[in-house]
N, C-alpha and C positions, 0 to 999 in steps of 0.2 A: 555649478560650473563644470565645464567639460573636463573629464578625468585626464584626457590626453594633454590638455594644457597644463594641468597641475603636475603631471609627471615630467613634462619638459622643464618646468620651473625647478622641480626637485633635483633634476640632473645637474642644474647649474649652481646649486647652493652647496657650500662646504660646511663642515661641522660647526665652525665658529659662527657662521651666519645663521644656521639653524638654531644654535643656542641663543643668539640675539633675538631671533623671532619668537622663540619660546618665552623669553623673558618679557618681551613687549606684549605678549598675549595674556600675561598673568592676571590682568584686570577683567578679562572677558571670558576666560576659561579657568575653572577651579584648578588650583596648583596641583592637587592630587591627580587630576586628569592629565596633567602635562608630564607627570613623572613617567619615566620610561620612554618618552618620545625621543628618538635618536636621529630621525631624518624628517625632511619636510613633508613627506607623504603622511607620516604619523600625525604631524601637527595639523595638516589640512583636514584629516579625518575628524580631529577634535573641533576644528572651526566649523566644519560642516554640521556637526551635532548641534552647534549653537546657532545655526542658520546664518553664519557670518560669511559664507561663500555663495550666497544666493545671487549676488552680483559681484563685480570685481572691485568695488569701492574699498572695502576693508583691506584686501590683499594689496591693492595699489598703495595704500598708506604704509603698509608694512615694508614693501619693497623700496619706497621712496626714503623711508626712515633709515634703512640700512644701506642706502646709496646704491641700490641695484636697479636704477631706473632703466638700464638696458633690457631688463626683463619685462618692462611694461608693454613692449611691442608684442610679446607673446600673448599677453592678455587681450590686446586689441584684436587679435585674429580669432578669438574665441567667439563662436556663434551663440548669441544670447538667447535664452528662452523668452517667449513673449511675456511671461509673467515676471514682474520685478517687484521689489519692495521699496517703499519710500522711506523706510527706516534708514538711518544713516549712522551706523556704528562707527565710532572714531576712537583712535588711540588716545589715551589720557595724556594730558600735558605732563603729568607727573612721571609717567613711564618713559616718555620720550626724553624728558630732562635727564633721567638717570642713564638712559642709553647714550646720550650725547656726552655725558661726563665720562662714561666708559670709553668712548671713542677717542676722547682727547687725553685720557690719562696715560702717562708714561709708565714704564715698568718701575722706575724709581718712585713715582707717586703711589703706585699700587702697594709696593712693599712698605712704604712709610704709613699708609692708611691701615694696612693690616697690623702693623706694630702698635699703632695708637689704639686700635680697637681690641687688641688681644685680651686685655683684662675683662672686657665685657662680653666678648664672643667666645673666648677660650682658645688656647694654643692649638688644640687638635682641629677645631673648625677652621682656624686660619691657615693651617698647613694644607688642608684639602681645597682651599679656595685658590683657583688659578687665575681668575679674572675679577675685575671690579663687579661684574654682574653677580658672581658668586657671593661676594661680600655683601652686596645690597640685599640679596635673597636671605642671607643669614641674619642681617639686621632686621629685616621684616618679620622673620619668624619669631624673634624675641621681643618685638614691639619697639625697637629702636628707630624704626623708619616706616613711614606711611605717607599717603598723599596729603595728610594734614599735620604731619609731624616730621619735619626735615631739619630741625635744629641741630640734632646730634651730627648728622651728615655735614651740615654747613660748618660746624665748629671743627670737625676733623679735617675737612678739606682746606680750611684757612691755614692750617699748619703745613699742608702739602703744596697747595697752589691757590693763589688768590683768584686766578682766572676760573678755576673749577668752582671755587666757592661762590663766585659771582653768578654762575649759572643757577645755583640754588636760590640766590637772592632774587634773580629775575623771575623765577618761578613763583616765589612767595609774593612778589609785588603784583604779578599779573594774573596768576591763575588760582591761587588757593582760596580767594574770596569770590570767585566768579560764578558759583553755583546759584541758579535761580529756579524757582518753581512757580507755576502759574496755572490758571484754568481759563477756559473759554466758555461763553454762555450764549443763550438764545433770548432775545429780548422782545418779543413780539415784533421783531424784525426776523429775518432768517439768514443764517450764515452756514454755508456748506463747505466743507472739507478743510482739513488742516491736520497737522501732526500726522503727516502722511495723508491727510484728508480730514477736515472737520467741517461741521456745519453749525452755524448758530443763527438764531432768530431773535430779534429784539422787538418786543411789542411796544408800539408807540401809544401815547395817551389816546383814549377812546373818545370819539366825537359822538354826537347824538345819532342813534340809529334811525334811518329814514324808511327802511322797509324790513319787516321781519319775515322769517321763513313761514311755511304753511302752519306750523304749530304756534301761531301767534301767542306769545306769552312774555310778560315782563321778566320772567326768570331768565329768558335768553340773554337779556342785557347783562345780567350778573354772572352768567355761566360761560358765556362765549365772548371772545375778542371780536369787536366789530370790524368788518371789512366791507366798507361801502364807498370808498373813494375810487376814482378812476384817473390815473392808475392807482393800484393798491398801495404802491410805494416804490422803493428803489431796490434793485438786486445788483450788488456789486460782485463781480467775479475777478479775483486776483489769481492769474494763472502763471505760475513760475515753472516754466518748462526748460529753459536754457540756463545751464550753470557752467560758465566758462572757466571757473577756477579749477584747481588741481584735485580737490577732494570729493566733490559731489558730481554725480553723473547727471546728464540731461534726463528729464522725466518724459520719456517717449510715451505717447498715447494720451498725454494730459489734454491736448487740444480736443480730443473726443469728449472728455468730461466737461470742458468749458462749453462746447457746442450743445451737449445734452442739457446742461443747466440753463443755457440761454433759451433753448426751445421750451422747456417745461415752465420756467418762471415767466416767460413772455405770455404763455397761454393762461397762466394763473393771474395775469393782470399787472405784472410788475414792469417798470421801466428798467432796461438793462444798461449796465456800465461794465464793459470788459476791459481789464487792465492786464497787459502781458509783461512778464519778466521784470519785476520790481526788486530793487535792492532793499535791505532792511530799513534804511532811512526813508526810502520812497514809500514803503508800506506804512510806516508811522505817519508820514506827511499826508498821505491820501486819507487815512482813517481819521486823523485829527481834523482835516478839512470837512469830512463827512459829518463828524460829531458837532461841528459848528453850524451845520445847516439848520434851517427852520423846517421841522417835520409836522407842522400843524395840519397840513393837507395830505399827510401820508398815514396809512394804517400800520405799515410794517416796513422794516429795513432788513434786507437779506444780504449778508456778507459771506462770500465763499472764497476761502483761501486754499489754493491747490499748490502744495509745495512739499519739499523734504521737511522732515521734522525731527526734533529731539524731544526728550522728556521735558515737558513744560515750555516748549518754544517751537517756533517755526523759522525756517531759513529764508533770507532774501537771496537773490541770485548772486550776491557778493559773498555768500557763505557765512554771513553774520546772522546771529539769532535775534529774533524778536519774541520776548516772553508773551505767552498767550494772554496774560492779564492786560498787556498793552493794547491788544487787539480789541478788547471789549470796553476798556476804561472810557474811551470817548463817547460811549453810548449809554452810560448809566443815566438814570433819570435826572440827576442834577446837572448833567453836562449837555444834554440835547436841547434843541430849540423848541421845546414844547412843554406843556404842564405835565406833572407826574400823573395826573388823573383828571378827568373832566369835572366841572362843577356839578353838584347834584341838582335835580330839577327844582327843588324847593328853594334853592339859593339864587335862582336866576333873576328874580325881581330885585333882590337886594344888590346883586352884582350890577344890574343896569343902572341903579341909582348911584352906586359908589365908584363905578369905573371911570378912570381918566386916561387920557392918552399919555403913553410913555411914563406913567407914574402910578403909584398906589399898589397895594398888594391885592392879589387875586386869591380868594379862598378856594380850596378844593380838597378833595380827599387825597391824603398823602400816602405814598408807598415807599418801601425801602429802595435805596438807590440801585441795588442789584436785583430788584424784582423783575419779573417778566422776561427772563432770558431762557433760551433753550440752546444747549450745545449738543450737537450730534458728532461724536468722535468716531473716526473710522475704526479705531481699535482701542482695547483697554490699555492702560498704562504699561510700559515696558515690553509691549509686544508690537508686531509689525502689521502693516496693512499692505495689500498687494495691488499691483497695477498691471493690466495687460497692455503691452506696448502697441497693440493694434486696436483694441476696443475700449481702452480706458480703465480706470480703477474699479475694482470690484465693488467698493462701497458706494461711490457716486453713481455708478450705473444702476445699481439696485435701488438707491434712494430715488433717482429720477423715475424709475419704473414704478415704484410704489406710490410716489406722489401723483403720477398720472393716473394710475389705477384708482386711487382714492378720490381724485378730483372728478372722475367720470362716474363714480358709484352713486347709487341712490341713498346710501347710508351716510350719516353725519360723522364719519371717522375723523377724529382729531389727530394732530401731528404726532402725539405720543403713541397712538395706535399705529400710525404709519411707521414710526421708527422701530417699534417692536417687531413689525413684520420684516423690516430691513434686517434687524438683528437675527431673526429666525432664518431668513434666506441666506444671508452671508455666512452664518455659522454652519450651515449644512455643507458648504463647499470644502474642497481640499485643494490647497494652492501650494504647489511645489512641496507636496507631502506635509504641509502645515495647515493649521486652522487659523481663522481670523474671527475675532469677536468684537463687533462695534459696541459703543457705550454712550447712551444719551445721558446728559445731565441737565437739570432744569430748575428754574425758580418761577415757573409760570403760575399765575394766579387765576387763570381762566383757561377754557379749552380753545384751541386754535384750529379752525377747519378751513382748509384751502381748497377752493373750487375754481374751475376754469370760468373765465368771464365770457 
């Protein structure tokens, strides 16, 4: 972020506001790194070290929380670098709850709270606490207060003010149990971009091979996923670019990624479905509808989700999260409209004799419900992925480049080889003085080779 912009904001903030900002940042910057910070410039340097000022999102949240929305206009005049991150650091609900209590607390409430906690925190510590934020900090130091332990604070506040105590109860009801973790996968379908950008492919049940490559061999049937339908399958691109809410910025350049995916997967033989700017519920609805489709005439499904992301989830344009597991659940083998695996040749005659319309069981080789998925994450967990506002995201553009290169090559490079090359090329770069490391995860049971049709 522009240093002149940060200096202008620093000039507008008084010492109490800086103290409030420092407290709000305790969850994203180590407390020891915040010691000695006396002005906003010092705080901004600590935030820059953590990459939290790569765009204006986090600072905007801070300024809104301390009710200095008048300074947002200063941020809007900052000329942004073409490289942005789709990581979306947010203030914790716990830290914001404590700040709101501090804002609403009267001096009388403060003195009563200090008196009630004196036996546990000590008279000396209480004497040097001049604000509720100081008291909260001391409580955290000795383990009386944390994001999962607010009972002591609630009990104390009930004696001071029922209104303040109710803020703690609202936090307990709505936030303390809201953490979710999830993963995304490739199912010999393909899914591209999420969590700042992810790709997953889900492999559909294989039909009988009609033609083999030049090295005609029955081993091919067991070593490679069969791709012989026309079209190969469906490629769905969910492109969340516009975020009208207060917290998340528009993802400029995302249309470039959607266009690149459209071009490369069309050439790979997939029918395209492009969906722009979906809310969290709309994402769930679209994927559930896809999961209910009959895929017997498809070889693979590719789902590409381009959006802001958090650890374990992706954002809809309404700033609500969809856990990654919900993105893949509709496509597990027990959910899709196809058999887990085709019947073996020696069973065909028996099947012809026993098959009935709309009834009867069909024997086949079974597979685990989560088999045949591949997930290509733009970055390892807890790190960022970067997007150029003019040319698109680093990961998706490199992915499309390597898919095209592999599809035109005479070598039979499978998708894992392609993703390894993507890893290598993306990790070579330096983006806003930081590195990016993609991460594939998979439960594939065969090799997947994608060729242009």
